[in-house]
C-alpha positions as CSV (number, residue, x, y, z in Angstrom):
1,M,-2.3,20.4,-4.6
2,S,-4.8,23.3,-4.5
3,D,-4.4,24.4,-8.2
4,Q,-7.1,22.5,-10.3
5,P,-7.4,22.5,-14.0
6,T,-10.4,24.1,-15.6
7,N,-11.3,20.8,-17.3
8,I,-10.7,17.3,-15.8
9,P,-11.0,15.1,-18.9
10,T,-8.4,12.3,-19.2
11,N,-8.1,10.2,-22.3
12,N,-10.9,7.9,-21.5
13,S,-12.2,9.3,-18.2
14,P,-15.4,11.0,-17.5
15,T,-15.5,14.8,-17.7
16,L,-16.3,16.8,-14.6
17,S,-16.7,20.4,-14.2
18,P,-14.3,22.2,-11.9
19,V,-17.0,22.3,-9.0
20,E,-17.9,18.7,-9.6
21,F,-14.2,17.7,-9.4
22,R,-13.4,19.7,-6.1
23,Y,-16.6,18.1,-4.5
24,A,-15.9,14.5,-5.6
25,R,-12.2,15.0,-4.6
26,L,-13.2,16.5,-1.1
27,I,-15.6,13.7,-0.3
28,L,-13.2,10.9,-1.5
29,L,-10.3,12.3,0.6
30,T,-12.5,12.8,3.8
31,A,-13.6,9.1,3.4
32,L,-9.9,8.1,3.1
33,I,-9.0,9.7,6.3
34,S,-11.7,7.5,7.9
35,V,-10.1,4.5,6.1
36,G,-6.7,5.3,7.4
37,F,-7.9,5.5,10.8
38,G,-9.5,2.1,10.7
39,F,-6.5,0.5,9.0
40,T,-4.0,1.5,11.6
41,V,-6.0,1.6,14.8
42,L,-5.2,-2.1,15.3
43,F,-1.5,-1.6,15.4
44,A,-1.5,0.2,18.7
45,I,-3.4,-2.6,20.5
46,L,-2.7,-5.8,18.8
47,G,0.6,-6.7,20.6
48,P,-0.6,-6.1,24.1
49,L,-4.0,-7.5,23.4
50,G,-2.5,-10.7,22.0
51,R,-0.3,-11.2,25.0
52,E,-3.4,-10.7,27.3
53,V,-4.9,-13.8,25.8
54,G,-1.7,-15.8,26.1
55,M,-0.5,-15.7,22.3
56,S,3.2,-15.6,21.5
57,E,4.8,-12.9,19.3
58,L,5.0,-15.3,16.4
59,Q,1.3,-16.2,16.7
60,I,0.2,-12.4,16.8
61,S,2.7,-11.7,13.8
62,S,1.1,-14.6,11.9
63,I,-2.4,-13.1,12.1
64,I,-1.2,-9.9,10.4
65,A,1.0,-12.0,7.8
66,A,-2.0,-14.1,6.8
67,S,-4.3,-11.1,6.3
68,S,-1.5,-9.2,4.3
69,L,-1.2,-12.2,2.0
70,V,-4.9,-12.2,1.4
71,V,-4.8,-8.5,0.6
72,F,-1.9,-9.2,-1.7
73,L,-3.9,-11.7,-3.7
74,A,-7.4,-10.0,-3.6
75,S,-6.4,-6.3,-4.3
76,P,-5.8,-6.8,-8.1
77,R,-9.0,-8.7,-8.4
78,W,-11.0,-6.0,-6.7
79,G,-9.3,-3.6,-9.0
80,R,-10.6,-5.3,-12.1
81,L,-14.0,-5.6,-10.5
82,S,-14.2,-1.8,-9.9
83,D,-13.7,-1.5,-13.8
84,R,-16.9,-3.6,-14.3
85,W,-19.0,-2.6,-11.2
86,G,-17.9,1.0,-10.8
87,R,-15.5,2.5,-8.2
88,K,-18.2,3.7,-5.8
89,R,-20.0,0.2,-5.4
90,V,-16.7,-1.6,-4.8
91,M,-15.7,1.0,-2.2
92,V,-18.9,0.6,-0.3
93,I,-18.5,-3.2,-0.4
94,G,-15.1,-2.9,1.0
95,L,-16.2,-0.5,3.8
96,F,-19.1,-2.7,5.0
97,G,-16.9,-5.8,4.8
98,Y,-14.3,-3.9,6.9
99,A,-17.0,-3.2,9.4
100,C,-18.4,-6.7,9.7
101,G,-15.0,-8.3,9.6
102,N,-13.6,-6.1,12.3
103,F,-16.6,-6.6,14.5
104,L,-16.2,-10.4,14.3
105,F,-12.6,-10.1,15.0
106,A,-13.1,-8.1,18.1
107,S,-15.9,-10.5,19.1
108,V,-13.5,-13.4,19.1
109,F,-11.0,-11.5,21.0
110,H,-13.6,-10.7,23.6
111,L,-14.7,-14.3,24.0
112,T,-11.0,-15.4,24.4
113,L,-10.4,-12.7,27.0
114,I,-13.3,-13.7,29.2
115,G,-12.3,-17.5,28.8
116,A,-15.3,-18.5,26.7
117,L,-12.7,-19.8,24.1
118,L,-9.5,-21.7,24.7
119,P,-6.4,-19.8,23.6
120,L,-5.8,-22.2,20.6
121,A,-9.4,-22.1,19.5
122,G,-9.3,-18.3,19.9
123,Y,-6.2,-18.0,17.8
124,L,-7.5,-20.2,15.1
125,L,-10.9,-18.1,14.9
126,L,-8.7,-14.8,15.1
127,M,-6.9,-16.0,12.0
128,L,-10.1,-17.1,10.2
129,T,-11.9,-13.9,10.8
130,R,-9.0,-11.7,9.9
131,V,-8.6,-13.5,6.6
132,M,-12.2,-13.1,5.9
133,H,-12.1,-9.5,6.9
134,A,-9.0,-8.8,4.6
135,S,-10.5,-10.5,1.7
136,V,-13.2,-7.9,1.5
137,M,-11.5,-4.9,3.0
138,S,-8.9,-5.1,0.4
139,A,-11.5,-3.6,-2.1
140,I,-11.2,-0.1,-0.6
141,M,-7.9,1.1,-1.8
142,P,-7.8,-0.1,-5.4
143,A,-11.3,1.4,-6.0
144,S,-10.3,4.6,-4.2
145,S,-7.1,5.1,-6.1
146,A,-8.9,4.2,-9.5
147,Y,-11.6,6.8,-8.7
148,M,-9.0,9.5,-8.1
149,A,-7.3,8.4,-11.4
150,D,-10.7,8.7,-13.1
151,I,-11.3,12.3,-11.9
152,T,-7.8,13.7,-12.6
153,S,-6.0,14.3,-15.8
154,V,-2.5,12.9,-16.8
155,A,-1.0,16.2,-15.7
156,T,-2.7,16.2,-12.3
157,R,-2.5,12.4,-11.7
158,T,0.6,12.5,-9.5
159,K,-0.8,15.3,-7.2
160,G,-4.1,13.4,-6.9
161,M,-2.4,10.2,-5.9
162,G,-0.3,12.2,-3.5
163,A,-3.4,13.5,-2.0
164,V,-4.7,10.1,-1.6
165,G,-1.4,9.2,0.5
166,A,-1.7,12.4,2.5
167,A,-5.4,11.6,3.5
168,N,-4.4,8.1,4.5
169,N,-1.4,9.5,6.4
170,F,-3.7,11.9,8.4
171,G,-6.0,9.0,9.2
172,S,-2.9,7.1,10.3
173,I,-2.1,9.8,12.6
174,L,-5.5,9.7,14.2
175,G,-5.7,5.8,14.3
176,P,-2.9,5.1,16.7
177,A,-3.3,8.1,18.8
178,L,-7.1,7.7,19.3
179,G,-6.6,3.9,19.5
180,G,-4.2,4.3,22.5
181,L,-6.6,6.7,24.2
182,L,-9.6,4.5,23.6
183,A,-7.6,1.6,25.0
184,G,-7.8,3.3,28.4
185,I,-11.5,2.3,28.4
186,T,-10.9,-1.3,27.4
187,L,-8.4,-2.8,25.1
188,L,-11.1,-3.8,22.7
189,T,-12.8,-0.3,22.6
190,P,-10.6,0.9,19.5
191,L,-11.9,-2.0,17.5
192,W,-15.5,-1.3,18.2
193,V,-15.0,2.3,17.4
194,A,-13.3,1.4,14.1
195,S,-16.2,-0.7,13.0
196,A,-18.7,2.1,13.7
197,V,-16.5,4.5,11.8
198,A,-16.4,2.3,8.7
199,I,-20.2,1.9,8.7
200,T,-20.5,5.7,9.0
201,T,-18.0,6.2,6.2
202,A,-19.9,3.8,4.0
203,L,-22.9,5.6,4.3
204,F,-21.1,8.8,3.8
205,V,-19.9,7.5,0.5
206,I,-23.2,6.2,-0.6
207,F,-25.1,9.4,-0.2
208,L,-22.4,12.0,-0.9
209,L,-19.7,10.6,-3.3
210,P,-20.6,11.3,-6.9
211,D,-20.9,8.0,-8.8
212,I,-18.5,8.1,-11.8
213,P,-19.6,6.4,-14.9
214,K,-17.6,3.3,-15.8
215,V,-14.7,4.0,-18.2
216,A,-14.7,2.3,-21.7
217,P,-11.5,0.9,-23.1
218,S,-9.6,2.8,-25.8
219,T,-10.5,2.1,-29.5
220,G,-8.6,-1.1,-30.5
221,Q,-7.5,-2.0,-27.1
222,S,-9.3,-4.6,-25.1
223,R,-10.0,-4.0,-21.3
224,G,-7.1,-5.6,-19.3
225,S,-4.6,-6.0,-22.3
226,A,-2.1,-3.9,-20.5
227,S,-2.5,-5.9,-17.3
228,Q,-1.8,-9.0,-19.3
229,K,1.4,-7.6,-20.8
230,L,3.0,-5.8,-17.8
231,G,4.5,-8.1,-15.2
232,Y,6.6,-7.9,-12.1
233,F,9.8,-8.8,-14.0
234,D,9.2,-6.1,-16.7
235,P,12.9,-4.6,-16.9
236,R,11.3,-1.0,-16.8
237,I,9.7,-1.5,-13.2
238,L,11.8,-4.4,-11.9
239,P,14.1,-2.1,-9.9
240,Y,11.2,-0.4,-8.3
241,I,9.6,-3.8,-7.5
242,I,12.8,-5.0,-5.8
243,V,13.1,-1.8,-3.8
244,G,9.4,-1.9,-2.8
245,A,9.3,-5.5,-1.8
246,L,12.4,-5.2,0.4
247,M,11.5,-1.8,1.8
248,F,8.1,-2.8,2.9
249,M,9.2,-6.2,4.2
250,G,11.7,-4.4,6.4
251,M,9.0,-1.8,7.5
252,A,6.6,-4.6,8.3
253,L,9.2,-6.6,10.2
254,V,9.9,-3.6,12.5
255,Q,6.3,-2.4,12.8
256,Q,4.9,-5.6,14.0
257,T,7.5,-5.9,16.8
258,L,7.5,-2.4,18.0
259,A,4.7,-2.7,20.5
260,F,6.6,-5.5,22.1
261,R,9.8,-3.6,22.2
262,F,8.0,-0.6,23.8
263,Q,6.4,-2.9,26.5
264,D,9.5,-4.8,27.3
265,V,12.1,-1.9,27.3
266,L,9.7,0.4,29.2
267,G,8.1,-2.1,31.5
268,L,4.6,-1.1,30.5
269,T,1.3,-2.6,31.2
270,A,-0.9,-3.7,28.2
271,V,-3.0,-0.5,28.5
272,E,0.0,1.7,29.0
273,T,1.7,0.1,26.0
274,A,-1.4,0.7,23.7
275,Q,-1.4,4.3,24.8
276,T,2.4,5.0,24.6
277,F,2.8,3.1,21.3
278,G,-0.3,4.9,19.9
279,I,1.2,8.3,20.6
280,A,4.6,7.2,19.0
281,M,2.7,5.9,15.9
282,G,0.8,9.1,15.7
283,C,4.1,11.1,15.8
284,S,5.6,8.8,13.1
285,A,2.6,9.3,10.8
286,A,2.7,13.1,11.4
287,A,6.4,13.1,10.4
288,S,5.4,11.2,7.3
289,L,2.8,13.6,6.4
290,V,5.0,16.6,7.0
291,S,7.7,15.1,4.8
292,Q,5.3,14.6,1.9
293,I,3.7,17.9,2.1
294,G,6.7,20.0,3.3
295,L,9.4,18.5,1.2
296,M,8.0,16.5,-1.7
297,Q,5.6,19.2,-2.9
298,R,8.4,21.9,-2.6
299,I,11.6,20.2,-4.0
300,N,11.8,18.8,-7.4
301,L,13.7,15.4,-7.3
302,T,13.4,12.3,-9.3
303,P,12.1,9.1,-7.6
304,F,15.5,7.6,-7.3
305,Q,17.0,10.8,-5.8
306,W,14.2,10.7,-3.1
307,L,14.9,7.1,-2.5
308,R,18.7,8.0,-2.0
309,V,17.6,10.5,0.7
310,A,15.0,8.3,2.3
311,L,16.8,5.0,2.8
312,P,19.7,6.4,4.9
313,I,17.1,8.1,7.3
314,L,15.3,4.7,7.6
315,A,18.5,2.8,8.2
316,I,19.4,5.2,11.0
317,A,15.9,4.9,12.5
318,F,16.3,1.1,12.6
319,A,19.6,1.3,14.3
320,C,18.3,3.8,17.0
321,L,15.3,1.4,17.6
322,A,17.8,-1.4,18.2
323,L,19.8,0.7,20.7
324,A,17.0,2.7,22.3
325,D,16.4,2.2,26.1
326,T,14.3,5.2,26.9
327,R,10.8,6.4,25.8
328,N,12.1,9.7,24.1
329,L,14.7,7.9,22.0
330,M,12.3,5.3,20.8
331,I,9.7,8.0,19.8
332,T,12.5,10.0,18.1
333,A,13.4,6.9,16.1
334,M,9.9,6.2,15.1
335,V,9.7,10.0,14.0
336,L,12.8,9.4,11.8
337,Q,11.1,6.2,10.4
338,G,8.0,8.0,9.6
339,A,9.9,10.9,7.9
340,G,11.8,8.6,5.7
341,M,8.9,6.3,4.8
342,G,6.9,9.5,3.9
343,L,9.6,10.2,1.2
344,A,10.3,6.7,0.1
345,G,6.6,5.4,-0.3
346,P,5.5,8.1,-2.8
347,A,8.9,8.0,-4.6
348,F,8.6,4.2,-5.1
349,M,5.0,4.5,-6.5
350,A,5.8,7.5,-8.7
351,G,8.8,6.0,-10.1
352,A,7.1,2.8,-11.2
353,S,4.2,5.0,-12.7
354,L,6.6,7.2,-14.6
355,A,8.5,4.1,-15.9
356,V,5.6,2.8,-18.1
357,E,3.3,4.1,-20.8
358,P,0.0,6.0,-20.0
359,H,-2.2,2.9,-21.1
360,E,-0.3,0.8,-18.6
361,Q,-1.1,2.9,-15.5
362,G,-3.7,0.6,-14.2
363,A,-1.6,-2.4,-14.5
364,V,1.5,-0.7,-12.8
365,A,-0.7,0.5,-10.0
366,G,-2.0,-2.9,-9.2
367,I,1.7,-4.5,-9.3
368,A,3.4,-1.8,-7.4
369,G,0.5,-1.6,-4.8
370,S,0.9,-5.2,-4.1
371,C,4.5,-4.9,-2.9
372,G,3.2,-3.5,0.4
373,P,1.0,-6.4,1.3
374,L,3.7,-8.8,0.0
375,G,6.1,-7.2,2.4
376,F,3.6,-7.3,5.2
377,T,3.1,-11.1,4.6
378,V,6.9,-12.1,5.0
379,G,7.9,-9.3,7.5
380,P,5.7,-9.9,10.4
381,L,6.7,-13.7,10.5
382,L,10.3,-12.7,10.5
383,G,9.8,-10.1,13.0
384,G,8.0,-12.4,15.4
385,F,10.6,-15.2,14.9
386,F,13.6,-12.8,15.4
387,Y,12.2,-11.1,18.4
388,Q,11.7,-14.4,20.2
389,I,15.5,-15.1,19.7
390,S,16.6,-11.6,20.7
391,P,14.5,-8.4,21.2
392,D,16.9,-6.2,19.2
393,L,17.6,-8.6,16.4
394,P,14.5,-7.5,14.1
395,Y,15.9,-4.0,14.0
396,W,19.6,-5.1,13.2
397,F,18.3,-7.5,10.5
398,T,16.3,-4.7,8.8
399,F,19.3,-2.3,9.2
400,A,21.3,-4.8,7.4
401,I,18.8,-5.2,4.6
402,Y,18.7,-1.6,4.0
403,L,22.4,-1.0,3.5
404,P,22.6,-3.1,0.3
405,L,19.3,-1.7,-0.8
406,L,20.8,1.7,-0.7
407,V,23.7,0.5,-2.8
408,F,21.3,-1.0,-5.2
409,V,19.4,2.3,-5.6
410,M,22.6,4.3,-5.9
411,R,23.6,2.2,-8.8
412,Q,20.4,2.6,-10.9
413,R,21.8,5.2,-13.1
414,R,20.6,3.6,-16.3
415,G,17.0,3.4,-15.2
416,E,17.2,7.1,-13.9
417,K,18.5,8.2,-17.3
418,R,15.5,6.6,-19.1
419,L,13.2,8.2,-16.5
420,D,14.6,11.6,-17.2
421,Q,14.2,11.1,-20.9
422,R,10.6,10.0,-20.6
423,I,9.8,13.1,-18.1
424,A,11.4,15.4,-20.7
425,A,9.4,13.9,-23.5
426,Q,6.3,14.3,-21.7
427,E,7.0,17.9,-20.8
428,N,7.8,18.7,-24.5
429,S,4.6,17.0,-25.7
430,A,2.6,18.9,-23.1
431,T,4.0,22.3,-24.4
């Protein structure tokens, strides 16, 4: 990821000098580390915090599901707004929206903890504030990804998007780990700190991130025409959409119940759960980062080949989580899960991107990027429901989903052949 082109023009993109490119890239990735921290700090504390105010597993899961649904619906719209308003402006709106929404969310939790709000009123207000928070916070990633697309060429686009993922993963390591440590002060401290970090990052972006001019559409092609033509059921990307939706649903189902699993299996207090689970999530994110940098950047495999490696690892991790009865085994299973997802996530996005034409990249990014929020809309609800039936049921259910998903990926030979032909054609045209 360190080799940079001498010129950074893309078909319609603004031209940056090598120095400007490196500076813009550095500022963007630094901001995304902070964003990754803010996005994941809640996962270490939401489970034990919800239980402290008397909410059920299903109620806690429904909060995440509702906000994920809003992100799924709002992200494509924010992406189109970034075309009209500019990437930097939309990023800043998202960061300030995150800070304000997170502050309101934490305030409602505080009022519920001290008894100023009844549990039902607290739950309804938490749902409302989280939905408001998600509606604006969802502007951050579409604008950030589009900014990276603006400053990279077609040849360096994959590495640029990989850097976006790596920056988020690094922030994801810090979020749960620091969230668990901060929870030792009070369970709400991580949320207050996350709001402060978001405000600081917004100011950082305002004053330091270069403002890229808005990109004009190609001659003869109206803005958004590719988005109107490309859909979820386009045969070129449909296999990836199926993989992404099921893969992220399983991940969400497991992730939302893991804090409960740690607390119940290990007999931990709320604070101990936040701290232990935060460390485990940090280890999982570190494994994801290592698999992306240490394997994907060094070994040349097609997206389907990476998925055939990653899905068995994930299935094994889920089976281990279902059987785990010790702290070390649970953390080991989460490390396997992180390593597998570190391979599967970029493979899914890269495959969908390579399956379509260059002028359809923005449309496919919005469609493929919405698979994660869609999975996190359905997954937490299923996870909370299954966990109330049996604590190990969410993990066996996900294991059962991933087995036919692996068979489906193994049988995608025709799509892989078309992908190989497209990559070969691109390489020939480049030479």
